[in-house]
C-alpha atoms as an extended CHARMM CRD file, in Angstrom:
* protein
*
        90  EXT
         1         1  MET       CA            222.3800000000       39.9070000000      140.8130000000  PROA      1               0.0000000000
         2         2  THR       CA            223.7240000000       41.7950000000      143.6870000000  PROA      2               0.0000000000
         3         3  PRO       CA            223.7880000000       45.7170000000      142.8510000000  PROA      3               0.0000000000
         4         4  PRO       CA            227.1870000000       47.0790000000      142.5720000000  PROA      4               0.0000000000
         5         5  ARG       CA            228.8090000000       49.2610000000      145.1520000000  PROA      5               0.0000000000
         6         6  LEU       CA            229.1750000000       52.6720000000      143.5140000000  PROA      6               0.0000000000
         7         7  ALA       CA            231.4720000000       55.7690000000      144.6720000000  PROA      7               0.0000000000
         8         8  LEU       CA            231.6730000000       58.8410000000      142.6330000000  PROA      8               0.0000000000
         9         9  TYR       CA            234.8420000000       61.0060000000      142.6420000000  PROA      9               0.0000000000
        10        10  VAL       CA            234.3050000000       64.6590000000      142.2240000000  PROA      10              0.0000000000
        11        11  THR       CA            235.1100000000       68.1150000000      143.2010000000  PROA      11              0.0000000000
        12        12  PRO       CA            232.4040000000       70.7510000000      144.1720000000  PROA      12              0.0000000000
        13        13  TYR       CA            233.3650000000       73.0410000000      141.5120000000  PROA      13              0.0000000000
        14        14  CYS       CA            233.3000000000       70.7560000000      138.6420000000  PROA      14              0.0000000000
        15        15  GLY       CA            230.4870000000       71.1830000000      136.2280000000  PROA      15              0.0000000000
        16        16  TYR       CA            230.8340000000       67.6190000000      134.5430000000  PROA      16              0.0000000000
        17        17  CYS       CA            230.6520000000       66.2590000000      138.5160000000  PROA      17              0.0000000000
        18        18  ARG       CA            227.2980000000       68.2390000000      139.0070000000  PROA      18              0.0000000000
        19        19  TYR       CA            225.9040000000       66.9850000000      135.8470000000  PROA      19              0.0000000000
        20        20  VAL       CA            226.6560000000       63.1520000000      136.8520000000  PROA      20              0.0000000000
        21        21  MET       CA            225.3290000000       64.2540000000      140.3840000000  PROA      21              0.0000000000
        22        22  SER       CA            222.0840000000       65.5030000000      138.9830000000  PROA      22              0.0000000000
        23        23  ALA       CA            221.6270000000       62.2300000000      136.8630000000  PROA      23              0.0000000000
        24        24  ILE       CA            222.1020000000       60.1280000000      140.0900000000  PROA      24              0.0000000000
        25        25  GLN       CA            219.7760000000       62.0850000000      141.8640000000  PROA      25              0.0000000000
        26        26  GLN       CA            217.0450000000       61.8460000000      139.1150000000  PROA      26              0.0000000000
        27        27  LEU       CA            217.5800000000       57.9050000000      139.0150000000  PROA      27              0.0000000000
        28        28  GLY       CA            217.4100000000       57.5740000000      142.7490000000  PROA      28              0.0000000000
        29        29  LEU       CA            220.5200000000       55.4470000000      142.8170000000  PROA      29              0.0000000000
        30        30  ALA       CA            222.5660000000       54.9430000000      145.8950000000  PROA      30              0.0000000000
        31        31  VAL       CA            226.1480000000       56.2550000000      145.1500000000  PROA      31              0.0000000000
        32        32  GLU       CA            228.7060000000       57.3640000000      147.7650000000  PROA      32              0.0000000000
        33        33  LEU       CA            230.3140000000       60.7620000000      146.9370000000  PROA      33              0.0000000000
        34        34  ARG       CA            233.9840000000       61.1230000000      147.4360000000  PROA      34              0.0000000000
        35        35  ASN       CA            235.1170000000       64.8970000000      147.4770000000  PROA      35              0.0000000000
        36        36  VAL       CA            238.7470000000       64.7150000000      146.4370000000  PROA      36              0.0000000000
        37        37  ALA       CA            239.2930000000       68.4660000000      147.1170000000  PROA      37              0.0000000000
        38        38  ALA       CA            238.4720000000       67.7730000000      150.7740000000  PROA      38              0.0000000000
        39        39  ASP       CA            239.4860000000       64.4720000000      151.3990000000  PROA      39              0.0000000000
        40        40  GLN       CA            243.4700000000       63.4690000000      150.6510000000  PROA      40              0.0000000000
        41        41  GLN       CA            243.0100000000       59.7140000000      150.9050000000  PROA      41              0.0000000000
        42        42  ASP       CA            240.0700000000       59.8290000000      148.3820000000  PROA      42              0.0000000000
        43        43  LEU       CA            242.4510000000       61.7910000000      146.0280000000  PROA      43              0.0000000000
        44        44  GLU       CA            245.3930000000       59.3940000000      146.6800000000  PROA      44              0.0000000000
        45        45  ASP       CA            243.0190000000       56.3000000000      145.8850000000  PROA      45              0.0000000000
        46        46  LEU       CA            242.0560000000       57.9270000000      142.7330000000  PROA      46              0.0000000000
        47        47  PHE       CA            245.4720000000       58.6870000000      141.5080000000  PROA      47              0.0000000000
        48        48  LYS       CA            246.7290000000       55.3120000000      142.3790000000  PROA      48              0.0000000000
        49        49  ALA       CA            243.8340000000       53.7020000000      140.5840000000  PROA      49              0.0000000000
        50        50  ARG       CA            244.1420000000       55.8470000000      137.3940000000  PROA      50              0.0000000000
        51        51  GLY       CA            247.3880000000       57.6810000000      137.3670000000  PROA      51              0.0000000000
        52        52  ARG       CA            245.5750000000       61.2640000000      137.4110000000  PROA      52              0.0000000000
        53        53  THR       CA            243.4140000000       62.9700000000      139.5390000000  PROA      53              0.0000000000
        54        54  THR       CA            240.8220000000       64.2800000000      137.0590000000  PROA      54              0.0000000000
        55        55  VAL       CA            236.9330000000       64.1200000000      138.0240000000  PROA      55              0.0000000000
        56        56  PRO       CA            234.2630000000       62.9310000000      137.8660000000  PROA      56              0.0000000000
        57        57  VAL       CA            235.2040000000       59.2350000000      137.9320000000  PROA      57              0.0000000000
        58        58  LEU       CA            232.7980000000       56.3440000000      139.1910000000  PROA      58              0.0000000000
        59        59  ARG       CA            234.3430000000       53.3460000000      141.1170000000  PROA      59              0.0000000000
        60        60  ILE       CA            232.2890000000       50.3870000000      140.3530000000  PROA      60              0.0000000000
        61        61  SER       CA            232.7500000000       47.5670000000      142.8520000000  PROA      61              0.0000000000
        62        62  THR       CA            231.4910000000       44.0230000000      142.3810000000  PROA      62              0.0000000000
        63        63  ALA       CA            232.4750000000       40.5210000000      143.4830000000  PROA      63              0.0000000000
        64        64  ASP       CA            234.4310000000       40.4020000000      140.3280000000  PROA      64              0.0000000000
        65        65  GLY       CA            236.5620000000       43.2180000000      141.2680000000  PROA      65              0.0000000000
        66        66  GLU       CA            236.6560000000       46.9240000000      140.6680000000  PROA      66              0.0000000000
        67        67  GLN       CA            236.1850000000       49.1730000000      137.6270000000  PROA      67              0.0000000000
        68        68  TRP       CA            237.1890000000       52.9280000000      137.4950000000  PROA      68              0.0000000000
        69        69  MET       CA            234.9580000000       54.7150000000      134.9170000000  PROA      69              0.0000000000
        70        70  PRO       CA            235.8890000000       58.3720000000      133.9580000000  PROA      70              0.0000000000
        71        71  GLU       CA            233.8580000000       60.6120000000      131.2460000000  PROA      71              0.0000000000
        72        72  SER       CA            230.7230000000       62.1900000000      132.7010000000  PROA      72              0.0000000000
        73        73  GLN       CA            228.6320000000       60.9890000000      129.7160000000  PROA      73              0.0000000000
        74        74  ASP       CA            229.8110000000       57.5170000000      130.0400000000  PROA      74              0.0000000000
        75        75  ILE       CA            229.0830000000       57.2730000000      133.6270000000  PROA      75              0.0000000000
        76        76  VAL       CA            225.5430000000       58.6240000000      132.8740000000  PROA      76              0.0000000000
        77        77  GLU       CA            224.6810000000       55.9020000000      130.4070000000  PROA      77              0.0000000000
        78        78  TYR       CA            226.3740000000       53.3070000000      132.6750000000  PROA      78              0.0000000000
        79        79  LEU       CA            223.8660000000       54.6100000000      135.6000000000  PROA      79              0.0000000000
        80        80  GLN       CA            220.7390000000       54.6930000000      133.2980000000  PROA      80              0.0000000000
        81        81  ALA       CA            221.5380000000       51.1350000000      132.1090000000  PROA      81              0.0000000000
        82        82  LEU       CA            221.9670000000       49.9730000000      135.5980000000  PROA      82              0.0000000000
        83        83  ARG       CA            218.6810000000       51.7660000000      136.6350000000  PROA      83              0.0000000000
        84        84  ASP       CA            216.8220000000       50.0330000000      133.9270000000  PROA      84              0.0000000000
        85        85  GLN       CA            218.4030000000       46.4650000000      134.7550000000  PROA      85              0.0000000000
        86        86  LEU       CA            217.3870000000       47.0650000000      138.5830000000  PROA      86              0.0000000000
        87        87  ASP       CA            214.0540000000       48.1020000000      137.4220000000  PROA      87              0.0000000000
        88        88  THR       CA            213.5290000000       44.8200000000      135.3850000000  PROA      88              0.0000000000
        89        89  MET       CA            214.5860000000       42.7370000000      138.3950000000  PROA      89              0.0000000000
        90        90  ALA       CA            212.1950000000       44.3240000000      140.7920000000  PROA      90              0.0000000000
């Protein structure tokens, strides 16, 4: 299995974003951070994909395509499951 490419769309003042970023740090996963408050293109990409600009949103890119996952708790649960899956493959 090739691990997915992950990008987390955030703003620096979002508590839910900080919650997800803390989980990413604890899990030791490589996740690209996209600050939509600082980068207009990231904001536009988020809006184009979801029709809204609320954060956090995790973009999951695989060979099969892209998935955009909102909701901080869902993101953390996905990342925990991914970490477990990667650990069993190592």
